[in-house]
C-alpha positions as CSV (number, residue, x, y, z in Angstrom):
1,M,43.0,92.2,58.0
2,N,39.5,91.8,57.4
3,N,38.0,94.9,58.7
4,H,34.8,93.3,58.5
5,I,35.0,90.4,60.4
6,M,36.8,92.3,63.5
7,Q,33.5,94.4,63.4
8,K,31.2,91.3,63.2
9,F,33.3,89.4,66.4
10,N,34.7,92.8,67.8
11,V,37.9,91.1,67.6
12,R,40.9,92.5,70.3
13,V,43.8,92.3,69.4
14,I,46.6,93.3,72.3
15,G,49.9,92.4,73.7
16,D,53.0,91.9,71.1
17,G,54.8,88.7,71.9
18,E,56.2,85.9,69.0
19,L,53.4,83.6,70.4
20,T,49.5,84.5,70.1
21,L,46.5,83.1,71.9
22,V,43.0,82.9,71.0
23,L,40.9,83.4,73.7
24,G,37.2,82.0,73.3
25,H,34.1,82.6,76.0
26,G,31.5,80.3,76.9
27,F,27.6,80.6,76.9
28,G,26.5,84.0,77.9
29,S,29.5,85.7,78.5
30,D,32.3,87.9,76.6
31,Q,35.1,87.7,76.0
32,T,35.5,90.5,79.1
33,A,35.4,87.0,81.3
34,W,39.0,86.9,80.1
35,R,39.8,89.7,81.7
36,Y,42.1,88.8,84.6
37,Q,44.4,86.2,82.9
38,A,44.5,88.3,79.7
39,D,46.3,91.7,81.7
40,A,48.8,89.1,82.5
41,L,49.5,87.4,79.4
42,A,49.5,90.2,77.6
43,S,52.5,91.1,78.7
44,Q,54.7,88.3,77.1
45,Y,52.0,87.1,74.5
46,R,50.0,88.4,71.4
47,L,46.2,88.4,72.5
48,V,43.1,87.5,69.9
49,L,40.3,88.1,72.3
50,F,36.3,88.6,70.4
51,D,33.0,88.0,70.9
52,Y,30.5,84.7,69.5
53,L,27.9,86.7,67.3
54,G,24.6,86.9,70.3
55,C,27.3,88.0,72.9
56,G,29.1,91.0,74.0
57,K,29.8,93.4,71.6
58,A,29.3,91.3,68.3
59,D,27.1,92.4,65.5
60,I,23.6,91.1,66.3
61,R,22.6,91.7,62.6
62,A,24.9,89.2,61.2
63,Y,22.9,86.8,63.4
64,D,20.7,84.0,61.4
65,P,19.0,81.6,63.5
66,Y,19.0,78.5,60.6
67,Y,22.6,78.8,60.1
68,Y,23.6,78.9,63.7
69,S,21.9,75.8,64.6
70,S,25.0,74.0,63.9
71,V,27.9,73.6,66.2
72,K,29.6,73.7,62.9
73,S,28.8,77.5,62.1
74,Y,30.4,78.9,65.1
75,R,33.4,76.4,64.5
76,N,33.1,78.0,60.8
77,D,32.9,81.5,62.5
78,V,36.4,81.2,64.6
79,I,37.6,79.9,61.5
80,E,37.1,83.8,59.8
81,I,39.1,85.5,62.7
82,Y,41.6,83.2,61.7
83,E,41.9,83.6,58.2
84,A,41.0,87.7,58.9
85,L,44.5,87.3,61.2
86,G,46.7,84.8,59.6
87,L,47.1,83.0,62.5
88,T,48.6,80.0,62.7
89,K,50.6,77.7,65.5
90,T,48.5,79.5,68.5
91,V,47.3,78.1,71.9
92,F,43.9,78.1,71.4
93,I,42.1,78.8,75.6
94,G,38.4,77.9,75.4
95,H,35.8,77.7,78.1
96,S,32.8,75.8,78.4
97,V,31.5,75.2,74.5
98,S,33.9,77.7,72.7
99,A,36.7,74.8,74.4
100,M,34.6,72.2,72.1
101,I,34.6,74.8,69.2
102,G,38.5,75.4,69.1
103,S,38.7,71.2,69.1
104,L,37.2,71.6,65.3
105,V,39.0,74.6,64.4
106,A,42.0,72.3,65.5
107,I,41.3,69.0,63.9
108,A,40.1,70.7,60.4
109,E,43.5,73.2,60.0
110,P,46.1,71.1,63.0
111,D,48.5,73.6,61.5
112,W,46.9,76.9,62.9
113,I,46.2,75.7,66.8
114,S,49.6,73.7,68.6
115,K,47.8,73.7,72.0
116,L,44.4,73.7,73.6
117,V,43.3,74.6,76.9
118,F,39.8,73.5,78.4
119,V,38.1,75.8,80.8
120,G,34.9,73.4,82.0
121,A,34.4,71.5,78.9
122,S,32.2,69.2,77.9
123,P,31.8,66.9,74.7
124,R,28.0,66.3,76.1
125,Y,25.9,67.5,78.3
126,L,23.1,64.5,78.1
127,N,23.7,61.3,80.4
128,D,24.0,58.4,78.1
129,D,24.0,54.2,78.8
130,N,27.8,55.0,80.7
131,Y,28.6,58.3,80.7
132,V,27.5,60.5,82.9
133,G,27.5,63.8,81.7
134,G,25.4,65.7,84.2
135,F,21.8,65.9,82.9
136,E,18.5,64.6,81.6
137,Q,16.7,65.3,79.3
138,A,13.7,65.5,81.7
139,D,16.4,67.9,83.1
140,L,17.1,70.3,79.9
141,D,13.5,70.2,79.1
142,I,12.2,72.0,82.2
143,L,15.8,74.5,82.0
144,Y,14.4,75.3,78.4
145,E,10.9,76.0,80.1
146,T,12.0,78.5,82.5
147,M,14.5,80.2,80.1
148,A,11.3,80.7,77.5
149,A,8.9,82.1,80.4
150,N,11.0,84.4,82.1
151,Y,14.2,84.3,80.6
152,L,15.3,87.7,82.9
153,G,14.1,86.0,85.5
154,W,15.9,82.6,85.1
155,S,19.1,84.4,83.6
156,S,19.3,86.5,87.3
157,G,19.4,83.0,89.4
158,F,20.7,80.9,87.2
159,G,24.5,83.4,87.3
160,P,24.8,82.9,90.7
161,V,24.4,79.4,90.9
162,A,26.9,78.7,87.9
163,I,29.5,81.2,89.5
164,A,29.2,79.2,93.2
165,N,31.4,81.4,94.8
166,A,29.2,83.5,97.8
167,G,32.0,84.9,99.0
168,H,31.8,87.4,95.9
169,P,28.3,87.4,95.1
170,E,29.5,90.6,92.3
171,L,31.1,87.8,89.8
172,G,27.2,86.0,90.3
173,K,25.7,88.8,89.1
174,E,28.0,89.9,86.6
175,F,27.3,86.5,84.9
176,A,23.7,87.3,84.9
177,G,24.1,90.6,83.5
178,T,26.1,88.9,80.8
179,L,23.2,86.1,80.5
180,A,20.7,88.8,80.3
181,A,22.6,91.4,77.5
182,M,22.2,88.0,75.8
183,R,18.5,88.4,73.3
184,P,16.6,85.8,74.1
185,D,16.0,84.0,71.4
186,I,20.1,83.6,70.9
187,A,19.8,82.2,74.5
188,Q,17.7,80.1,73.6
189,S,18.9,78.6,70.8
190,A,22.2,78.4,71.7
191,A,21.0,76.8,74.8
192,R,19.5,74.3,73.1
193,L,22.6,73.9,70.4
194,I,24.9,73.6,73.5
195,F,22.8,71.6,75.7
196,E,22.1,68.5,73.2
197,L,25.8,68.5,71.7
198,D,27.6,65.4,71.2
199,L,31.1,65.8,70.2
200,R,32.4,63.1,71.4
201,D,33.5,60.9,68.7
202,Q,35.5,64.0,67.6
203,L,38.0,63.4,70.5
204,G,40.2,60.6,69.5
205,L,40.8,63.2,66.0
206,I,42.9,65.9,68.4
207,E,46.4,65.6,67.8
208,Q,47.7,68.3,70.1
209,P,48.3,68.7,73.1
210,V,45.1,70.0,75.5
211,L,45.4,70.6,79.4
212,I,41.5,70.5,81.2
213,L,41.1,72.4,83.8
214,Q,38.1,71.2,85.5
215,A,36.6,73.3,88.5
216,Q,35.0,71.2,91.4
217,R,31.5,71.0,92.1
218,D,30.3,72.8,88.3
219,I,26.4,72.7,88.6
220,V,27.1,72.5,84.7
221,V,30.2,69.7,84.4
222,P,30.6,67.1,86.7
223,Q,34.3,66.4,87.1
224,A,33.6,62.8,85.5
225,V,33.0,64.8,82.5
226,G,37.2,65.9,82.9
227,E,38.0,62.6,83.6
228,Y,36.0,61.3,80.3
229,L,38.1,63.8,78.2
230,A,41.4,62.9,79.8
231,S,40.9,59.3,78.7
232,R,40.2,60.1,75.0
233,I,42.4,62.7,74.0
234,A,45.7,61.1,73.3
235,H,47.7,63.5,74.4
236,S,46.1,65.3,77.9
237,Q,46.7,66.1,80.8
238,L,43.9,67.0,83.7
239,I,44.1,69.5,86.6
240,L,41.5,69.3,89.2
241,L,41.6,73.1,90.1
242,N,40.8,74.8,94.0
243,A,38.1,76.2,92.9
244,E,34.1,75.9,92.5
245,G,31.8,76.3,89.2
246,H,31.5,76.7,85.7
247,L,33.3,80.1,85.7
248,P,37.2,79.4,87.7
249,H,38.4,82.0,84.7
250,L,36.6,85.0,87.3
251,S,35.8,83.0,90.8
252,A,39.6,81.5,90.6
253,P,41.7,83.4,88.2
254,D,45.4,83.2,89.3
255,E,45.0,79.4,89.3
256,V,43.6,79.1,86.3
257,L,46.6,81.9,84.6
258,V,49.3,79.9,86.6
259,S,48.1,76.3,85.0
260,I,47.8,77.9,81.2
261,Q,50.6,79.5,81.8
262,N,52.5,76.6,82.6
263,F,51.1,74.6,80.0
264,I,52.5,77.4,77.4
265,V,56.1,76.7,78.4
266,D,56.3,73.3,79.2
267,T,58.1,72.1,76.3
268,T,57.4,68.1,76.9
269,N,53.4,68.7,75.5
């Protein structure tokens, strides 16, 4: 085990099952966002949780803005974690951009990942000819300007809107808090990278079974994106969750948990 990598990405290993699940969080979040699923899954499986640089308790001193201008750098970080722990034949569970990062790892090292779970994933956020990503470039320009002008104000407003769960305002405050905890320059750089990604050409290279969990009325990832993923990934299934917002693992934890559990044990995948 490489202690440097473990500390760099605040890697935690819990549970003691034969099968290992690796859980990757999305933008503005950290590994604590998986707590509801992790508490239940750790009784059956070995779990690996971590924080990307700039998030949670990862070692921010290792952040290099030039290096992290490419999504491949985040892919390489996950590869380092896999190598440090000697992981193979895992299930990678990724929220938002982390699902795409996990996919790149699965394409590069297919023996390391046997199944993938996407939660609110998107290969491209910008609209394009015959493709609905959810955003126009003008929308993103306004988002970047708002983040730059008043990052704390933006995060406090975006958190509750992204969660979209008025019945549980504490969840919106929680997400706003993890967003606000990011260093503003890192958050802005990561936002530009994520929102202007285009990984559509990689979807056909995914050979593993993929479970796509798509919430309703997600302001970041519209339902059309989930349907697009399902149409482009050979061995995939799409589940439309009875949940709203971009973080259903927080707002509808039980439904996400059951979907993951069923997918893991389904030998037909």
